[in-house]
N, C-alpha and C positions, 0 to 999 in steps of 0.2 A: 409437624411432619418429621419423621426420623430419617436421617440420611446415613448411608453406609459407605465404607471405604473400599479400596481395591488392594488386594495383596500384592506385595512387591516380589517379583520373581528372582531378584538378585540386585539389579540396578535399573529397574524399569519405572522408577519414580517419575521420569520425564513423561512417559506414556500415561501413567496413572493421572498425572496432573491435567493433561490436556483432555483426557477422556472424561474426567469429572466436570471440566468446564463445558464440554460438549453436552454431557448429560443434563447439566443444569441450564442449558439453552433450550427452552421448551420447543421453539420452532424447529430446531434441528432434530430433536428427539422425535417429534411427531412426524416429520418428513421421512426419517429413517424407518420408522414403523410402517408408514404407508407404503414405501418402496420395497420393503422386505417381503411383502405379500406376493410380489411378482418375480421374486428371485429365489433360488434354492441355496446357493453356496457362494456368497460374495461378502464384501465388507459391510453392506447394509444389513444383511442377516446377522452377521456376527455382532455388530454394534447393537442392533435391536435386542438380541438375546441377552447381551450384557446389561443393557439398560433396564430390561424387565427384571433381571436378577437383582440389580442395584436397588430396586424399589423395596426389596424384601430382606436383603442380607449383604454382608461383606462378600465380595465376589472375586472371581479369578479372571485373569486377562489372557490365559494361555491360547484360547482360540483366536483372539484378536492378533496376538503376536505372530501366530502361525500364518494368518491371512496376510499380514503386513510383511511377512518373510523376515521377521526379526529372529535371528538364530543365536546371537551372542547376548543373552539376557543379563549377563554379568558385566557388560560394557555400557557405560552411560552414553546416551546420544543427545543430540540437540532437540529440544522440545519443538522449536519452531519448524525444523525440518520435517518432523513426523506429523505435525499438525497440517502442514501443506500437503503431505502425501495422503493423509486421510481425506482431506477436502477434495483432492484431485481424483480419488478413487470412488468416493460415494456417488450416488445418483445426482443428476443435475438439480433435481428438486431440493435436495438437502444442501448442496453446496451453494445454491443460488442465494441463500440467506446471507452468506458472507462475501458474495462477489460484488466488487465495485468496479468502476471503470475510470481511467485517467485519459486525458487528451494531452499528448505531447505535441505542441505546436512549434515548428521550426521556422523562424522568420528571418529572411535576409534583410540586414540593416541597410543595404544599398538600394534595392528596388522595392522592398516591402512585400515581395511574394512569400507565400508560406505553404507548408504542407502539414497535415494533421495525421497523427498516428494514434489509434485507439488502443489502449493497453489495459486489459483486465487484471484484477488483482484480488487476492484473498486477504492480504494484510499489507500495511505500509511499514516499511523498514526505516526506522528513524535513527539517524546517527547521533551519538552522544558527543557533546562538545562543551567547552567552557562558556559560561554565560557572563555578560558584562557585570551584572549585579550579583553574580555568584550563585544564583538560584535558577538552574536550568530546569525547565518544565517540559511536560509533554507537548504543550501548545507551542513552545519554542521549536521543538523538533518538527512539528507539522509545518510551521512557517518556513523552516529551513528546507524541508522536503519540497515544498511547493514554490519556492522562490525562483525567479528567472535566473538562467545560467547563460553567461555571455562567452562567446568564443571569438577571440581577437588575435591579431598577430600571427604567430606560427600555428595557432589553433583554428584559423579560419576554415569555414566549410564551403564546399562547392555549391554554387547556385545554378540550377538548370536554366533560369531565366537570364541571368547575367553572363553565363558561360565561363565564369571564373570564380576563384575563391573570394569570399567576402566575409566581413564581420557578421556574425550570426547570433541570434538570441533564441534560446529554447524556453518556452513558457509551459507551465504545468497547470492543468485545470481539472478539477473533479467533475466528471460528467455524470456519473451515477453514484449516488450515496448508498452503500449497502445497508441492509436492515441491521446487521451486526457488524460493527467496525472493529477489526483487530489491529492493534499496533504492536510491532515488534521493536523493542529497544535493543539496538545492536551492541550488546555487551561482549560478544565474542568476535574478535577481529584477528585477521592474520597479521602477524608481526614479521615483516620482511627482514628486519635486522636479526631477529632471533630464529627466523625460519620456522615459526610455530605459531599456533593460536594462543592468544592471551585474553584475559577477562578484564573488562573495564567495570570497576565497582563504584564509580562516582555516584553521588546522590542525585536523584531526579525527583522533582515535584510531580507526583502522579495526581492529576486533577480528577475529581469525581465527576465533574461535568465539563465538557469541552464544546466549543462552537467552531464549526467548519464553515468554509465559504458558502454563500447562499443561505446563511442563517440557519443551518442545520445543527441542532443540538443533540449531543449524545451523552448518555449516562453510564458510568462505569459499573459493571456488575461482576467482573471476575478478573483476577490477576494470577498469572503463573510466575512464581518466584524461584530464583536459584541462589543458593547460598554455598559458600565454599569455593574450592578451586575448580578449574575447568574439567579435570578428570576425576576428581574425588568429591565433587559437591553433591548437593541434594536439591531436588525439585519438590515444591509443594504448591497447592492452589488455595487461594482465598476467594470465596464466591458468596455473592448475596443471593439468598433465596427469593425468587420472584413472588412466591406465595406469601411469605412471612415478612419480607423486607428486613431480614436479619443476616448477618455475616457469619460464615463458617470457614474453618480451616480444614482442608483435606490433605492429610499427611499419610499417604498410602492407606493402610487399613484403619487409621485413626481419623475421626471426625470430631472437631471441637467447636462449640458455639462460642463466638467472640463477643466482647462487650460492645455496647452500642456507641462507643465513642467515635467510630468511623462515620456514622451518619451525621454527626455534629460538625464535621470538618469539611473544608472545601478541597483540601488536597492532603496527600501523605508523602512525606519525604522518604524515598526508598533507595537503598543501594542494591537491592536484590530483584526488583520487578523486572521481568523479562518479556512477558506477553500480557497485553491488556485487552480486555473484551469490553466494548461499549455497545449499548443498545440505543437505537434511534428513538428519540423522544418526540412524541406527537402532542401538540397542544392545540385544541380546537381545529381550525381550518388551516393548520400549518402546511399540510400537503398542497392545498390549493394555492396558498401564497408562494410556496416553493416552486410550483409549476409555473406560476406567473413570472416569478423572478428568473426562472430558467429560460422561459421564452424571451424575456427582455434581454437576457444575456446573449442568447443565440442571435437575436435581432441585431444587437450591438456588434457582435462578431461579423454578421452578414454585411452590416454597413461598412465596417472596417475593411472587409474583403472587397466590397465594391470600390471603396476609395483606393485601395491598393491596386485593383485592376485598372482604374482610371489613371492612377499615377504611372503604372507600367505602360499603359497605352500612350500617355503623353510623352514619356521618356522614349518610347519606341518611335513616335512621330518625330521627335527632335533628332534622334539618331538617323532616321530615314532622310530628314531634310538636310542634315549635315553631310550624309553620304551622297545625296543628290548634288549638293553644291560642290563637294569634292570631286565628283565625277565630271561635272561641268568644267571645273578648273583643269582637270586632267585633259579633257578634250580640247580646251582652249590652248593649253600648253603644247599639245601635240600638233595642233594646226599651226601654231606659231613656229614650231621647229620645222614643220613641212614647208612653210612659206620661206623661212630662212634658207633652207636647202635649195629651193627653187631659185632664189636670188643668187645664191653662191654658184649654182650650176650654170 
């Protein structure tokens, strides 16, 4: 199959790269096509028209930029920002493919009570940091993103059960694994010393296969890369064809078939990878196994919640008993004072 590029309007390489990644995501392409039949003039229609054109020739993105209200086509923008905008604007059917859900559980270390917040996401933003062995990988970033966060000392949080600030732990759990998992490597950060954004170009081991909690495996099929400076750099996309299982580089209007060396390796060390697209891998009855594991995990959380409630009830009973004893002592003390006053009178 022959693939075609997208013409650059000036500095729209960031948009071209994410559009090619979305075009090469078959589930998204089909969902956009289906939804465009019920609309006349929205982003679904523009994307479907562009995708149909891309099947036959090098194409223009002018209608898409108009719909996204991109007026300054000679100014480079952040690819992650516009990817999120597109996924927020398209139909629910199309965006659902990328949508996952996190649970933020806030646990009081004093009484064990907790609250859960469900947080939907289109991609996970992974911070870049130094690794102990010098080889920072995408899986390191995921572990760092999901690790428990403790708030102690001056950072204590108020507990509704205890009625005062306590040491608190926030736990992160993936409740819903998306069909397509997007990871954003946070290469662009605001530098408060320089009062401007700067780019982090450290090397990252981009794994071709990653395992998330609950034994969910994902396989890499697309990367959006950024080379150069923050303002004068250039975006390209490297994507594996689902039909041919071959890798292509999409550089605006140019499309190049890459060598097969990528398939032979477990990871690629990259200083330019910015957005990573992973497809959920299914092996046999993996879904059924995952559902069983998910139910077991939910049951474990329910047991922990029952234990926490029993612990809170026991603590409340102890406090009530102590309050009752204190009240009895106060009454006894008042009666003693009254008796002394009668004797003195």
